[in-house]
VOBA-1610 file (N, C-alpha, C; in pm, whole numbers, padded with zeros to 5 digits, always signed):
BEGIN
Unk-01569-00613+02983Unk-01425-00596+02989Unk-01368-00600+02848Unk-01273-00512+02825Unk-01215-00504+02691Unk-01129-00625+02661Unk-01145-00680+02541Unk-01062-00791+02496Unk-00918-00746+02488Unk-00818-00830+02524Unk-00678-00795+02504Unk-00647-00790+02355Unk-00668-00675+02295Unk-00675-00662+02149Unk-00553-00714+02076Unk-00435-00677+02120Unk-00318-00714+02042Unk-00276-00859+02066Unk-00322-00918+02173Unk-00289-01058+02196Unk-00380-01149+02114Unk-00504-01106+02093Unk-00601-01187+02017Unk-00638-01118+01887Unk-00543-01048+01831Unk-00573-00947+01731Unk-00637-01001+01604Unk-00607-01122+01568Unk-00662-01171+01443Unk-00752-01291+01458Unk-00762-01347+01574Unk-00812-01482+01583Unk-00703-01570+01523Unk-00731-01694+01492Unk-00631-01775+01424Unk-00697-01847+01310Unk-00621-01885+01212Unk-00676-01969+01106Unk-00728-02096+01171Unk-00844-02139+01127Unk-00909-02253+01192Unk-00819-02376+01192Unk-00732-02387+01096Unk-00649-02506+01084Unk-00537-02514+01185Unk-00509-02407+01260Unk-00393-02410+01348Unk-00429-02384+01493Unk-00555-02396+01531Unk-00593-02380+01671Unk-00601-02518+01737Unk-00506-02544+01824Unk-00505-02670+01896Unk-00472-02643+02043Unk-00497-02739+02129Unk-00462-02724+02269Unk-00323-02780+02292Unk-00259-02733+02400Unk-00125-02779+02432Unk-00021-02677+02394Unk+00107-02709+02418Unk+00217-02618+02391Unk+00320-02690+02307Unk+00373-02623+02207Unk+00472-02684+02120Unk+00612-02667+02178Unk+00691-02775+02179Unk+00827-02768+02230Unk+00929-02812+02125Unk+00886-02876+02020Unk+00979-02927+01921Unk+01046-02814+01844Unk+01167-02839+01794Unk+01236-02740+01712Unk+01160-02720+01583Unk+01157-02597+01530Unk+01082-02572+01407Unk+01145-02643+01288Unk+01065-02697+01200Unk+01118-02764+01082Unk+01163-02663+00977Unk+01229-02714+00874Unk+01268-02628+00763Unk+01144-02589+00685Unk+01146-02469+00630Unk+01029-02420+00559Unk+01059-02394+00411Unk+00954-02395+00332Unk+00963-02376+00188Unk+01021-02239+00153Unk+01093-02229+00041Unk+01142-02100-00006Unk+01031-01998-00029Unk+00908-02046-00056Unk+00795-01953-00069Unk+00779-01872+00058Unk+00814-01931+00170Unk+00804-01864+00299Unk+00932-01791+00337Unk+01046-01856+00319Unk+01171-01800+00367Unk+01238-01703+00271Unk+01207-01716+00141Unk+01274-01632+00041Unk+01172-01565-00051Unk+01057-01532+00004Unk+00951-01472-00077Unk+00994-01338-00133Unk+00945-01308-00252Unk+00982-01182-00319Unk+00939-01058-00240Unk+00839-01072-00153Unk+00791-00957-00078Unk+00900-00898+00011Unk+00999-00982+00048Unk+01107-00936+00135Unk+01209-00849+00062Unk+01192-00836-00068Unk+01288-00759-00148Unk+01222-00639-00217Unk+01115-00590-00157Unk+01040-00481-00220Unk+01069-00344-00160Unk+01152-00337-00058Unk+01188-00207-00001Unk+01077-00146+00082Unk+01089-00017+00105Unk+00992+00053+00189Unk+00858+00069+00119Unk+00752+00072+00196Unk+00620+00101+00142Unk+00620+00244+00090Unk+00562+00263-00027Unk+00570+00393-00095Unk+00463+00491-00048Unk+00347+00442-00009Unk+00240+00532+00034Unk+00279+00599+00165Unk+00276+00732+00167Unk+00318+00807+00285Unk+00205+00888+00347Unk+00087+00885+00289Unk-00024+00962+00343Unk-00150+00877+00349Unk-00219+00888+00461Unk-00347+00820+00479Unk-00430+00905+00575Unk-00536+00963+00525Unk-00620+01051+00607Unk-00715+00969+00692Unk-00699+00978+00824Unk-00790+00909+00914Unk-00923+00983+00922Unk-01031+00909+00920Unk-01163+00968+00935Unk-01196+00985+01082Unk-01266+01093+01119Unk-01300+01114+01260Unk-01399+01009+01310Unk-01380+00967+01433Unk-01471+00870+01493Unk-01475+00894+01644Unk-01593+00892+01700Unk-01612+00915+01843Unk-01639+00784+01917Unk-01621+00786+02046Unk-01646+00669+02128Unk-01789+00619+02114Unk-01804+00489+02096Unk-01936+00429+02083Unk-02002+00446+01948Unk-01932+00505+01852Unk-01990+00536+01721Unk-01961+00423+01623Unk-02051+00325+01614Unk-02029+00211+01526Unk-02024+00252+01380Unk-02117+00337+01337Unk-02118+00379+01197Unk-01993+00458+01162Unk-01949+00544+01255Unk-01828+00620+01231Unk-01706+00530+01221Unk-01700+00427+01305Unk-01589+00332+01300Unk-01592+00252+01170Unk-01712+00219+01123Unk-01725+00147+00997Unk-01670+00231+00881Unk-01706+00360+00880Unk-01655+00451+00776Unk-01503+00462+00786Unk-01453+00472+00908Unk-01308+00478+00930Unk-01240+00358+00864Unk-01293+00239+00885Unk-01232+00118+00831Unk-01237+00115+00678Unk-01347+00162+00622Unk-01360+00163+00475Unk-01255+00254+00413Unk-01238+00373+00470Unk-01137+00466+00417Unk-00996+00411+00439Unk-00974+00349+00555Unk-00843+00292+00583Unk-00812+00177+00487Unk-00913+00099+00453Unk-00893-00011+00359Unk-00846+00042+00224Unk-00896+00156+00182Unk-00850+00218+00057Unk-00700+00247+00063Unk-00655+00300+00178Unk-00512+00327+00194Unk-00430+00199+00187Unk-00478+00096+00254Unk-00407-00032+00253Unk-00402-00091+00113Unk-00511-00079+00039Unk-00513-00128-00100Unk-00410-00053-00185Unk-00407+00079-00171Unk-00311+00159-00249Unk-00168+00122-00212Unk-00143+00110-00083Unk-00007+00083-00037Unk+00044-00053-00083Unk-00032-00156-00055Unk+00016-00290-00085Unk+00008-00325-00233Unk-00084-00265-00307Unk-00086-00289-00452Unk+00041-00235-00516Unk+00085-00117-00471Unk+00211-00061-00521Unk+00329-00150-00482Unk+00325-00203-00362Unk+00436-00285-00314Unk+00447-00415-00393Unk+00336-00481-00415Unk+00339-00608-00488Unk+00375-00588-00634Unk+00339-00472-00687Unk+00370-00444-00827Unk+00521-00437-00851Unk+00597-00406-00749Unk+00742-00399-00764Unk+00802-00532-00807Unk+00736-00641-00769Unk+00783-00775-00806Unk+00683-00847-00896Unk+00594-00770-00958Unk+00495-00824-01051Unk+00409-00935-00988Unk+00376-00918-00861Unk+00289-01012-00793Unk+00144-00968-00815Unk+00060-01053-00872Unk-00080-01014-00898Unk-00150-00968-00771Unk-00228-00862-00785Unk-00296-00802-00670Unk-00448-00808-00688Unk-00517-00832-00580Unk-00662-00819-00576Unk-00700-00765-00439Unk-00809-00692-00431Unk-00852-00632-00306Unk-00925-00735-00219Unk-00908-00727-00088Unk-00985-00814+00000Unk-01124-00757+00022Unk-01217-00842+00059Unk-01348-00794+00101Unk-01342-00750+00247Unk-01444-00679+00289Unk-01453-00634+00429Unk-01597-00642+00475Unk-01617-00709+00589Unk-01748-00714+00653Unk-01734-00671+00798Unk-01822-00583+00842Unk-01821-00538+00981Unk-01937-00602+01054Unk-01908-00659+01172Unk-02013-00720+01253Unk-02014-00656+01392Unk-02124-00667+01462Unk-02138-00604+01594Unk-02128-00703+01708Unk-02132-00833+01677Unk-02118-00934+01781Unk-02058-01060+01720Unk-01986-01140+01800Unk-01925-01262+01747Unk-02028-01367+01710Unk-01983-01468+01639Unk-02071-01578+01601Unk-02121-01572+01458Unk-02095-01463+01388Unk-02139-01451+01250Unk-02074-01558+01162Unk-02144-01601+01060Unk-02089-01700+00968Unk-01988-01635+00874Unk-01876-01700+00853Unk-01780-01659+00752Unk-01750-01782+00665Unk-01679-01762+00557Unk-01643-01874+00471Unk-01548-01970+00541Unk-01490-01925+00652Unk-01399-02009+00732Unk-01465-02056+00862Unk-01597-02054+00866Unk-01669-02097+00985Unk-01721-01980+01067Unk-01769-02011+01187Unk-01821-01907+01274Unk-01710-01815+01322Unk-01743-01685+01332Unk-01647-01591+01387Unk-01620-01629+01532Unk-01493-01647+01570Unk-01462-01703+01703Unk-01476-01603+01817Unk-01515-01653+01932Unk-01517-01574+02054Unk-01374-01529+02085Unk-01358-01406+02132Unk-01227-01358+02174Unk-01148-01290+02065Unk-01187-01308+01939Unk-01113-01245+01829Unk-01170-01107+01800Unk-01086-01019+01751Unk-01131-00886+01711Unk-01160-00882+01561Unk-01084-00960+01486Unk-01104-00964+01341Unk-01050-01096+01287Unk-01092-01129+01167Unk-01054-01256+01106Unk-01038-01238+00956Unk-00929-01293+00902Unk-00912-01297+00757Unk-00936-01440+00711Unk-01025-01456+00614Unk-01052-01588+00558Unk-00992-01598+00419Unk-00892-01685+00400Unk-00829-01697+00269Unk-00918-01761+00163Unk-01025-01830+00207Unk-01111-01897+00111Unk-01181-01798+00018Unk-01219-01683+00072Unk-01283-01580-00012Unk-01214-01445-00001Unk-01094-01445+00060Unk-01013-01323+00074Unk-01095-01210+00137Unk-01152-01240+00251Unk-01241-01144+00316Unk-01203-01124+00462Unk-01202-00997+00503Unk-01177-00960+00642Unk-01311-00937+00711Unk-01331-01002+00823Unk-01448-00978+00907Unk-01400-00909+01034Unk-01455-00793+01063Unk-01408-00709+01174Unk-01520-00692+01274Unk-01491-00726+01400Unk-01588-00712+01508Unk-01576-00573+01572Unk-01677-00491+01556Unk-01682-00361+01622Unk-01770-00376+01747Unk-01707-00423+01853Unk-01778-00444+01978Unk-01756-00325+02071Unk-01814-00332+02190Unk-01806-00221+02283Unk-01663-00194+02327Unk-01580-00299+02335Unk-01443-00281+02378Unk-01364-00189+02289Unk-01364-00218+02158Unk-01284-00136+02067Unk-01352-00003+02038Unk-01486+00002+02045Unk-01557+00127+02022Unk-01541+00224+02139Unk-01497+00173+02254Unk-01478+00260+02370Unk-01359+00353+02352Unk-01265+00316+02269Unk-01148+00400+02246Unk-01107+00398+02097Unk-01197+00437+02009Unk-01169+00431+01866Unk-01066+00533+01820Unk-01040+00632+01904Unk-00942+00735+01871Unk-00800+00685+01892Unk-00783+00569+01959Unk-00651+00508+01968Unk-00621+00438+01835Unk-00504+00379+01825Unk-00461+00319+01698Unk-00512+00176+01678Unk-00596+00128+01767Unk-00635-00012+01759Unk-00710-00044+01629Unk-00800+00044+01586Unk-00873+00017+01461Unk-00775+00002+01345Unk-00678+00092+01338Unk-00580+00086+01230Unk-00491-00037+01242Unk-00445-00065+01364Unk-00353-00176+01383Unk-00418-00309+01350Unk-00541-00328+01396Unk-00610-00455+01371Unk-00636-00476+01222Unk-00688-00374+01154Unk-00717-00390+01011Unk-00588-00410+00933Unk-00482-00337+00967Unk-00355-00353+00897Unk-00297-00492+00921Unk-00320-00548+01038Unk-00277-00686+01067Unk-00351-00785+00977Unk-00482-00770+00970Unk-00560-00860+00884Unk-00519-00846+00738Unk-00486-00724+00701Unk-00441-00703+00563Unk-00308-00774+00540Unk-00227-00784+00647Unk-00104-00860+00636Unk-00131-01005+00598Unk-00239-01063+00650Unk-00277-01198+00610Unk-00316-01202+00462Unk-00380-01097+00416Unk-00416-01091+00273Unk-00290-01088+00187Unk-00190-01012+00230Unk-00062-01009+00158Unk+00001-01148+00159Unk-00006-01216+00271Unk+00046-01353+00278Unk-00027-01444+00179Unk-00155-01424+00164Unk-00232-01506+00069Unk-00191-01474-00074Unk-00179-01346-00107Unk-00145-01306-00244Unk-00005-01351-00283Unk+00085-01360-00186Unk+00223-01398-00215Unk+00246-01549-00202Unk+00140-01624-00178Unk+00149-01770-00176Unk+00185-01830-00041Unk+00207-01746+00059Unk+00251-01799+00188Unk+00141-01872+00263Unk+00021-01816+00266Unk-00089-01885+00337Unk-00128-02014+00267Unk-00112-02019+00136Unk-00148-02140+00063Unk-00061-02258+00106Unk+00065-02228+00138Unk+00155-02332+00186Unk+00119-02374+00328Unk+00096-02275+00413Unk+00069-02301+00555Unk-00064-02372+00574Unk-00161-02346+00487Unk-00294-02404+00501Unk-00296-02556+00483Unk-00191-02611+00429Unk-00186-02756+00410Unk-00151-02822+00543Unk-00250-02880+00608Unk-00231-02930+00745Unk-00212-03081+00754Unk-00244-03153+00649Unk-00239-03299+00655Unk-00098-03347+00687Unk-00090-03435+00787Unk+00037-03495+00822Unk+00126-03412+00911Unk+00084-03294+00950Unk+00167-03207+01033Unk+00142-03235+01181Unk+00247-03225+01260Unk+00235-03243+01404Unk+00180-03115+01467Unk+00134-03128+01592Unk+00087-03010+01663Unk+00199-02908+01680Unk+00320-02958+01703Unk+00433-02868+01721Unk+00455-02783+01596Unk+00448-02847+01480Unk+00468-02772+01356Unk+00353-02674+01332Unk+00231-02718+01358Unk+00115-02631+01337Unk+00121-02508+01426Unk+00162-02526+01549Unk+00177-02411+01639Unk+00287-02318+01591Unk+00398-02377+01549Unk+00509-02295+01501Unk+00468-02214+01378Unk+00398-02278+01285Unk+00349-02208+01167Unk+00252-02097+01205Unk+00161-02127+01296Unk+00062-02028+01337Unk+00129-01903+01394Unk+00228-01922+01481Unk+00297-01807+01539Unk+00370-01727+01433Unk+00435-01794+01341Unk+00510-01723+01238Unk+00415-01646+01145Unk+00299-01706+01116Unk+00197-01636+01036Unk+00150-01509+01108Unk+00113-01524+01234Unk+00056-01411+01309Unk+00159-01302+01337Unk+00280-01341+01372Unk+00383-01241+01401Unk+00426-01169+01274Unk+00424-01238+01161Unk+00455-01171+01035Unk+00348-01069+01001Unk+00222-01104+01020Unk+00114-01008+00995Unk+00126-00888+01089Unk+00171-00912+01212Unk+00192-00803+01307Unk+00301-00709+01257Unk+00407-00766+01203Unk+00517-00687+01148Unk+00471-00606+01027Unk+00392-00668+00941Unk+00342-00596+00823Unk+00248-00483+00864Unk+00172-00505+00969Unk+00086-00400+01022Unk+00171-00281+01066Unk+00277-00311+01140Unk+00366-00205+01184Unk+00431-00132+01069Unk+00467-00205+00964Unk+00530-00143+00847Unk+00436-00042+00781Unk+00309-00080+00769Unk+00213+00014+00710Unk+00195+00137+00797Unk+00175+00117+00926Unk+00156+00231+01016Unk+00277+00322+01013Unk+00396+00263+01014Unk+00517+00343+01008Unk+00528+00424+00879Unk+00485+00366+00770Unk+00499+00434+00640Unk+00411+00558+00629Unk+00294+00556+00694Unk+00202+00671+00684Unk+00202+00754+00812Unk+00288+00722+00905Unk+00283+00781+01039Unk+00282+00933+01038Unk+00371+00992+00961Unk+00386+01139+00966Unk+00266+01211+00905Unk+00182+01140+00835Unk+00061+01203+00778Unk-00056+01200+00875Unk-00043+01125+00984Unk-00156+01105+01075Unk-00172+01218+01175Unk-00067+01294+01195Unk-00074+01403+01292Unk-00091+01356+01435Unk-00039+01240+01464Unk-00054+01181+01597Unk+00071+01204+01683Unk+00054+01183+01813Unk+00166+01189+01906Unk+00242+01057+01903Unk+00371+01062+01933Unk+00449+00939+01941Unk+00391+00845+02046Unk+00328+00905+02147Unk+00268+00824+02254Unk+00164+00728+02198Unk+00093+00766+02092Unk-00014+00682+02039Unk+00038+00547+01992Unk+00155+00548+01926Unk+00211+00420+01883Unk+00271+00347+02001Unk+00339+00419+02089Unk+00396+00354+02207Unk+00287+00285+02290Unk+00168+00343+02290Unk+00058+00287+02368Unk+00018+00148+02319Unk+00006+00130+02187Unk-00033-00002+02138Unk+00081-00103+02152Unk+00206-00055+02143Unk+00319-00145+02167Unk+00320-00189+02313Unk+00297-00096+02403Unk+00293-00128+02545Unk+00177-00222+02577Unk+00063-00200+02513Unk-00053-00288+02531Unk-00018-00430+02488Unk+00053-00441+02376Unk+00096-00573+02329Unk+00195-00634+02428Unk+00289-00555+02472Unk+00393-00602+02563Unk+00333-00656+02694Unk+00228-00591+02739Unk+00165-00628+02866Unk+00049-00725+02849Unk+00035-00779+02728Unk-00076-00869+02699Unk-00046-01012+02741Unk-00113-01106+02678Unk-00104-01247+02714Unk-00015-01323+02616Unk+00041-01433+02663Unk+00115-01523+02576Unk+00019-01630+02523Unk+00027-01657+02393Unk-00060-01759+02333Unk+00024-01852+02246Unk-00003-01980+02259Unk+00072-02078+02180Unk+00052-02056+02031Unk-00063-02005+01991Unk-00093-01986+01849Unk-00049-01851+01795Unk-00024-01753+01883Unk+00011-01618+01837Unk+00147-01571+01884Unk+00203-01634+01984Unk+00334-01596+02034Unk+00329-01524+02168Unk+00445-01507+02226Unk+00456-01434+02351Unk+00423-01287+02330Unk+00369-01225+02432Unk+00336-01083+02424Unk+00459-01000+02386Unk+00574-01036+02442Unk+00696-00960+02413Unk+00733-00971+02265Unk+00708-01087+02204Unk+00739-01103+02062Unk+00638-01032+01972Unk+00512-01032+02013Unk+00412-00956+01938Unk+00452-00809+01932Unk+00490-00753+02046Unk+00533-00613+02051Unk+00660-00591+01970Unk+00753-00687+01976Unk+00882-00672+01905Unk+00863-00667+01755Unk+00780-00756+01701Unk+00758-00758+01556Unk+00677-00637+01510Unk+00583-00591+01591Unk+00508-00471+01557Unk+00601-00351+01543Unk+00687-00332+01640Unk+00780-00219+01637Unk+00886-00235+01528Unk+00928-00358+01505Unk+01028-00384+01400Unk+00975-00338+01263Unk+00851-00373+01232Unk+00792-00330+01107Unk+00775-00180+01101Unk+00729-00120+01211Unk+00708+00024+01218Unk+00838+00099+01191Unk+00945+00058+01254Unk+01074+00127+01238Unk+01127+00116+01096Unk+01105+00000+01031Unk+01160-00022+00897Unk+01070+00031+00786Unk+00939+00041+00813Unk+00840+00082+00712Unk+00846-00010+00590Unk+00878-00134+00614Unk+00902-00226+00503Unk+00878-00370+00544Unk+00825-00453+00452Unk+00811-00596+00479Unk+00945-00670+00472Unk+01051-00600+00432Unk+01183-00663+00424Unk+01225-00726+00556Unk+01179-00667+00668Unk+01222-00713+00800Unk+01121-00810+00862Unk+01022-00853+00785Unk+00913-00934+00839Unk+00924-01083+00806Unk+01044-01130+00781Unk+01064-01271+00748Unk+01069-01354+00876Unk+00953-01379+00932Unk+00945-01460+01054Unk+00985-01605+01028Unk+00980-01647+00904Unk+01008-01787+00870Unk+01157-01819+00879Unk+01241-01717+00877Unk+01385-01738+00893Unk+01433-01688+01028Unk+01340-01647+01113Unk+01374-01593+01243Unk+01411-01703+01342Unk+01491-01668+01443Unk+01527-01763+01547Unk+01404-01805+01625Unk+01411-01921+01686Unk+01297-01974+01759Unk+01256-01882+01872Unk+01352-01814+01934Unk+01320-01727+02046Unk+01234-01609+02006Unk+01243-01567+01879Unk+01165-01453+01832Unk+01026-01492+01782Unk+01000-01620+01772Unk+00868-01665+01728Unk+00806-01761+01828Unk+00853-01756+01951Unk+00797-01841+02055Unk+00677-01776+02118
//
């Protein structure tokens, strides 16, 4: 059975996976999160990204697709960060065929499609039968762009703040986790929106992944399915991280 891709799209940072549900009001957050320079960089400048062909069940083809897509993401976000003189470095990428592989952040978790580890700035992407069954959909692009959103959070100092877990309540950790994940979802949408007209795709293709998110599961660590879909589309429509400030968003939009 195919994993609910957009509901479990990134896995979660190991520091914020806990059981239970958070009910407390969100605390105030650091200006690094609420007033980060990334929110003032305007639209993403890269407007073209050539997708590589990939067929169903083709692991090697999907791997090549991801490598070429990563080049587009590097070009796009390096230009964006340069607008505010934010130092840029490329993330690593590892493709695996089954969960359980070792990463610098521990074992790759069951149920996740991909994972970004801030310790070595590396994306680990699971190319399992579920996602390989429909590689022609936007899931490969959406998942990798989401993980790249975590890399942007790391480069801009946001993950460094969130990673400090000592003394935090479960309520705060859950709130932080949702804001991290929903922001990465928004950044993913912003990238897809910026290169959309170069992809030669139908509008249905993007609506399909939004609908998949909308009809997915609610998770305490990632947010409600409706909010995952909302932030994805918000980024897509704006083509900019300017609208991805989940840290200043109302509680209802990050629940």
